[in-house]
N, C-alpha and C positions, 0 to 999 in steps of 0.2 A: 845740712838741714835746709829745708825750703824756708821761704819767708814765713809762710803760715805756721810751720812747725816752730820756728824761732820765736814768733810772736806769741804763740800759745805757751811756750816755755817761759818767756819773759813775764807774761801775765802772772804766771804761778810763782816763779822764783822771786821776783821783786814785789809781789803782791801789789801790782800797780797797773792802772789803766792810763797812766799819764804819758803823753808824748811831748817831748820838749822840742819846740820849733827853733831851729838855728837860723835866725834872720839877722845877720850881723850888720849893724849900721855904725861905721867908724865915728860918726859925729856924736854918738852916744857912749863911746868907749871911755873908760877911765883914762886919766891924763897920761899915765905911764905907757899906754898903748897907742896914744895919738901919734900918727906919723910913723909908726913902726912898720917896716917893710913887710913883715909877716904878721901884722897885728890882727888881721881877720882870723888867721889860723890859730894864733895864740889865744885870742879871746874865746873862740868856740871850743878849742881844746880844753881850756880851763873849765868852761861850763860843762862839757861832756864828762870830764874826769870827776867832777864833784857831784854830778847828779846821776851817773850811770846806774847806781844801785837803786834808784828811785823811779825809774822809767820802764816802759815797755818798748819804747823805740825813740829814735831821734829823727827829725825831719828838717834837713837843711833846704832852704829855699834858694834855688839856683840863681835867681835874678840878683840877689844881694851879693853874690860872688862875681857873676859875670859883669855887672855894672862897674865893678872896681878892678876889672881885669885880674881877678883872683881865682880863676878856675883851677890853677895849680894848687892853691891853698885848699880848695874844696876836695881835690883828689887826695891831698895829704891828710885832711881831716877825716875823711871816710876811712882811709887806710889806718889811721891812728885808732879810730873807734873799734874797727874790726880787730886790731892787734891787741889793744889794751882792755877792751870790754867785749870779748867774744860772746856771741849769743844775743847781743842787743841789735836788732835790725835797724837799718838806716833807710829811710824813705827819701828819695830825691823828689822834692816838690817842684815839678817842672810844668805840669798841666799841659803836656804836649798833645797835639791833635792835628794830624796831617795825613795825606794820602800814603798808601802802603810803602812805596819806595823811599819816601822821606822818613816815614816812621821807622823803617828799618835802620836808618842812620841814627835817629834819636835813641833807638833801643841799644845800639852799639855804644853810643855816648853814655847812656845811663848805666848800663850793666857791665860793659867791658872797660870803658875809660875810667868812669868814676867808681865802679865797683859797688853801686847801690844795690840794696836788697829788694827794693820796690820803687815804683815810679807812680806819680799821679798823672792821669791822662784825661783828655776830653773825649767823650764818646760820640759827639754829635756829627762826626763824619762816618759813623757806622763801623761795623765789625771789622771790615778789611783794614781800617786805620788803626785798629787795636791789635790785630793778629800778630804783628811783628814783636810786640811785647810779650804776648801770650806764648810765643815760640820758646821763650826762656822759661822752661817748666818749673825751675826752682825759685823764680822771682815773683814778686807781687805786682799786681796791676790794679791801681786804686782809681776808680773812675768817678768823675764829678757827677753828682746826682741832684742834691738840694743844697746849694751853696749858702754860706752865711751872710753874704753881702745883700743889702736891701734890693739892689737891682736884679738879683737872681729871679725874682718873681716875674720879671718882664717876659721871660721865655719858659721858665720851669713850671709855671702854673697854667700854661696853655692847654686847652682841651684837645686830647688826641684820642679819638674814638671812645669817649666816655671816661677816659682817665686823664689825670694831669700828666704833663710831659715827664716830670721827675719820677712819677709812679711807673710810667712806661719804661723809663731807663732802668729803674730798680728791678722790675720784673724781667726785662729782657736780659740784663746781666746775670741775674740769679738763675734763670731758666735755660738760657741758650748759650751765653758766652762763657760761663764759668765751668767749662767741661773738665778742666784739670784742677779745679778747686783753688785757684790762685788769685781770684778777684776779690776786691773790696770796694766800698763806695764811700764817697765824701758826702756827709750830711751835716749842716751847720748847727751848732748848739743854740743859735738864736731862734731856731724853729723846732721846739721839742715835739710838737704834734706831728710834724713831718718825719722826725726821727722815729717815732712810734709807728708811723705808717710804713716807712721803709723797713723797719724790723719785721713788721707783719708780713711784708711781701717777700722778704729774702731769707727768713729763717735765721740761722746763726752766722751768716756772712759777717766778717769784720767790717766795722764802720769807723772811718777816720772822721773825727768830729772837731773841727776848728770852731773858735768863737767864744770860749770862756776867757776869763782874764780881761784883757784890754777891750775886747769886743762886747763884754757884758753878758755873755750867755750864762744861764743859771745851772749850776752844777747838779743840784738835786733833780731838777726837771730833766736834765740831759741823761743822767744815769738811770733814772726811773724809766725813761722812754726807750733807751737803747740797749740796756744790758741784756745779755742772754740769761737763760735759766740758771746757768752755773756762775753768774755774776761777772762774766767777762764780755768779750765781743766788741769792746770799744777801745779806740786809741784817741783819747781826749787831749787835744793839742792846746798848749799854752806857750806863747813865744815871748812877747815883750814883757809881760808881767814877771817872768822869771829871769830873762836875760838882763834886764836893767833894774833889777831889784836893788842893786847897790851901785855906787858911782866911784868908789875908791879902790885901793889895791885889794881890798877884801871882797871885790865884786863877786867872785866865784862862790865864796861862802854865803854871801847874801842870796845868790841864786839858788844855792842848795837849800837854804831855809825856806825860800819861796816855793821851791819844788816839793819839799817835804810837806809843807802846809797844804799845797794843792793836792798831792797824792792822798794825804790823809782825809782831806775834805771829800774827795771822790769816794774813798773807801767807806765813809759813813753811810753811803746810800747803796752800796753793792748788795 
């Protein structure tokens, strides 16, 4: 199955628009995993195993692994999710953006080394910097559009021929780059009006929406602004609020309860 097909199936099967972000910070791990040589893998594996039936996808952030020299644990984690929870797509949150020849290597890294089902990428070097990812027809390419950080407005709100830059990105991706139907966009939950505008410009294209939970995005406003007519179309990400809901040996069960509450809160407004 392609990334989009898997995502559609997970939306329906798990009745969920929730994406759990896997951003492992060893300093926040429960004591029994502190100093464990494979602690990052074990922590994320437990989170994935206890929440897989509640999510539409997982999103490991590569920096949290690379900073700890834990790329091998990232490989093992994605392989574990694919083996134990088939049909749940994994997005490698890498936000890559470089010239074509370098992007080719990043694509190999994401899709062949790590086995990710999709990657986040930066569109601001143009289509040729994105084409190496699009060459993997079964994979997803999720492009930054309107990000959740306050500084995103520094560039994304610039006027470009009568449109804001983020609007231009949304229209360009939807109308010209998405020729194989594998694209999606990142739009932050902290800006529901812009979510609605991107939805208007892109039709039913999937949107990855960070910013609820620790970043304070409003769930009701997010779902109302971004859902498609069939009540799907969103991957609403929560990371810290789920990962660190508990601090003891029962951390995974605490994460499950936080994920369940978040999924159900989202579903109230679908």
